C-alpha positions in Angstrom: -15.5 3.8 10.2 -12.4 5.9 9.5 -11.0 5.1 12.9 -11.4 1.4 12.2 -9.6 1.9 8.8 -6.7 3.5 10.6 -6.4 0.5 12.9 -6.0 -1.7 9.8 -2.5 -0.4 9.6 -1.7 -2.5 12.7 -1.9 -5.6 10.5 0.3 -6.6 7.6 -1.0 -6.7 4.1 -1.0 -10.5 3.8 -3.3 -10.6 6.8 -5.7 -8.2 5.1 -5.6 -10.2 1.9 -6.5 -13.4 3.7 -9.2 -11.7 5.8 -10.9 -10.5 2.6 -11.1 -14.1 1.5 -12.5 -15.1 4.9 -15.3 -12.5 4.4 -15.9 -13.7 0.8 -15.8 -17.3 1.8 -13.5 -18.4 -1.0 -10.0 -18.1 -2.2 -8.9 -16.2 -5.4 -9.4 -12.5 -4.6 -7.0 -11.0 -7.0 -6.9 -7.2 -6.6 -3.3 -7.2 -5.3 0.1 -6.1 -6.6 2.4 -8.3 -8.6 6.2 -8.0 -8.8 8.5 -7.3 -5.8 8.5 -3.7 -4.5 11.1 -2.0 -2.4 10.0 -0.4 0.8 11.0 2.3 3.3 8.6 1.8 6.2 10.2 4.5 8.3 8.9 3.2 11.6 5.4 2.5 10.3 3.8 -1.0 10.2 1.6 -0.4 7.1 -0.5 2.2 5.4 -4.2 2.1 4.9 -6.4 4.8 3.4 -8.4 6.1 0.5 -6.4 6.5 -2.7 -5.4 9.9 -3.9 -4.0 9.3 -7.3 -1.7 10.9 -9.9 0.7 10.1 -12.7 4.2 11.5 -13.2 7.1 11.4 -15.6 10.8 12.4 -15.5 12.8 10.7 -18.1 12.5 13.7 -20.4 11.8 17.4 -19.8 8.2 18.4 -19.9 6.9 20.0 -23.1 4.6 22.4 -21.2 5.8 25.8 -20.0 7.5 26.1 -16.6 4.6 28.2 -15.4 2.1 25.5 -16.3 4.2 22.8 -14.6 4.5 24.8 -11.4 0.7 25.5 -11.4 -0.1 21.8 -11.9 2.2 20.8 -9.1 0.3 23.2 -6.8 -2.9 21.7 -8.0 -1.5 18.3 -7.1 -0.7 19.4 -3.6 -4.2 20.9 -3.2 -5.7 17.6 -4.4 -3.6 15.5 -2.0 -4.6 17.8 0.9 -8.3 17.1 0.4 -10.5 14.0 0.7 -11.8 11.7 3.5 -9.0 10.7 5.8 -7.1 8.5 6.1 -5.6 8.9 2.6 -2.8 7.1 0.7 -0.9 8.7 -2.2 -0.8 6.3 -5.2 1.3 7.4 -8.0 2.0 5.8 -11.4 5.3 6.6 -13.0 4.4 6.4 -16.7 8.1 5.9 -17.7 7.9 2.3 -16.5 9.8 0.1 -16.9 12.5 2.7 -17.3 11.7 4.8 -14.2 14.6 7.1 -13.3 13.1 10.1 -11.5 12.5 10.0 -7.7 9.4 11.8 -6.5 9.7 10.4 -3.0 12.5 11.6 -0.7 13.1 13.7 2.3 11.0 16.7 1.1 8.0 14.9 -0.2 7.6 12.5 2.6 7.6 15.4 5.0 5.1 17.4 2.9 2.7 14.5 2.3 2.7 13.5 6.0 2.2 17.1 7.0 -0.9 17.1 4.7 -2.3 14.2 6.7 -1.5 11.3 4.4 -0.8 7.8 5.7 1.8 6.7 3.1 2.7 6.4 -0.5 2.5 3.6 -3.1 4.3 4.0 -6.4 5.9 1.9 -9.2 8.5 4.7 -9.5 11.7 5.7 -7.7 12.4 6.5 -4.1 15.6 8.1 -2.6 16.9 9.8 0.6 16.2 6.6 2.5 17.9 7.7 5.7 16.1 11.1 5.7 12.4 10.2 5.2 9.8 11.6 7.5 9.5 9.1 10.4 6.3 7.1 10.3 5.5 7.7 6.7 5.9 4.5 4.7 6.8 4.4 1.0 6.4 1.3 -1.1 8.1 1.9 -4.5 9.4 0.2 -7.6 13.1 1.0 -7.3 15.7 3.1 -5.5 17.7 5.8 -7.3 19.7 9.0 -6.7 18.2 11.5 -9.1 14.9 13.4 -9.6 15.8 14.0 -13.3 12.9 16.0 -14.9 10.2 14.6 -12.6 6.8 16.4 -13.0 3.2 15.6 -12.5 1.3 14.7 -15.7 -2.2 13.8 -14.4 -4.2 14.2 -11.2 -7.2 12.2 -9.8 -7.1 9.5 -12.4 -7.0 5.7 -12.5 -3.5 4.5 -12.0 -1.7 1.1 -12.5 1.1 0.1 -10.1 2.7 -3.3 -10.1 -0.1 -4.6 -12.5 -2.8 -3.4 -10.0 -5.2 -0.7 -11.3 -6.5 1.6 -8.6 -9.3 4.1 -8.9 -9.3 7.4 -6.9 -11.1 6.9 -3.6 -10.6 3.1 -3.4 -9.4 1.8 0.0 -5.8 0.6 -0.2 -3.6 -1.3 2.3 0.1 -1.6 1.6 3.4 -2.5 3.3 6.7 -4.2 2.3 4.8 -7.1 0.8 2.9 -4.9 -1.7 -0.7 -3.6 -1.8 -4.3 -4.8 -1.9 -7.5 -3.0 -2.6 -10.1 -3.6 0.1 -13.6 -4.0 -1.5 -16.3 -1.8 0.1 -18.6 -4.7 0.6 -16.3 -6.6 3.0 -15.8 -3.6 5.3 -18.7 -4.3 7.7 -17.3 -7.7 8.7 -13.6 -7.3 8.0 -12.8 -6.8 11.7 -14.4 -10.1 12.7 -12.7 -11.8 9.7 -9.3 -10.7 11.0 -10.1 -12.0 14.4 -11.2 -15.3 13.0 -8.1 -15.6 10.8 -5.7 -14.9 13.6 -7.5 -17.4 15.8 -7.4 -20.1 13.2 -3.7 -19.6 12.5 -3.0 -20.3 16.2 -4.5 -23.8 15.7 -1.2 -24.6 13.9 1.2 -22.0 15.3 0.6 -22.7 19.0 1.3 -26.5 19.0 4.2 -25.9 16.6 5.9 -23.8 19.2 5.4 -26.3 22.0 8.0 -28.8 23.2 7.5 -32.2 21.8 5.8 -31.1 18.5 6.1 -33.8 15.9 4.5 -35.0 12.7 1.7 -36.7 14.5 0.7 -33.6 16.3 0.9 -31.6 13.1 -1.4 -34.0 11.3 -3.9 -33.7 14.2 -3.7 -29.9 14.3 -3.8 -29.6 10.6 -7.1 -31.5 10.4 -8.7 -29.0 12.8 -7.1 -26.1 10.9 -8.5 -27.3 7.5 -12.0 -27.5 9.0 -11.8 -24.0 10.3 -10.0 -22.0 7.6 -11.1 -20.6 4.3 
């Protein structure tokens, strides 16, 4: 199953969102992000994995001692290094909508990829765009230059990013379009749903790309498409 989950990164997030509805047999699945993220895909197509979650802040200095903050950061890294692979780091910046502190940059993309993670999703800040670890995608809320007083505040907790609440261990798919949570009950037939979806899309796309395509051919193809799709 984990190998199949890794292959889901070959598809974009809109495809996964549509495929979930194919499995469910209806439209309206709503566990996806709102708002418009910024993305640094760094050579990757998408990320897909089980959520490892945390919260951070950085607009003000922490009130705890430096020793406590350092210990919690190490606890954070130990937590991120565990869990069933593949994993995705999902971090809520609790300073939103006034996020100013970049957690994601050259150092942390290298560290988290080195720990075996597939990518990062956050409503917070990203920086060092030209120096990220290749193949480690980051989908974030904004771009900024500073880390300010960034520090971890909670680990292994429900988080909300772009109006989507994600529980630790939930399966997340994300790319430059945003993110979607993949329900466990669709997994057994998701692969076939993706194949069905892509096949049905070709009912319209293939004739549209042929010479002589016109409104009459569109009407004919769309009728077949409507009968086939969810």
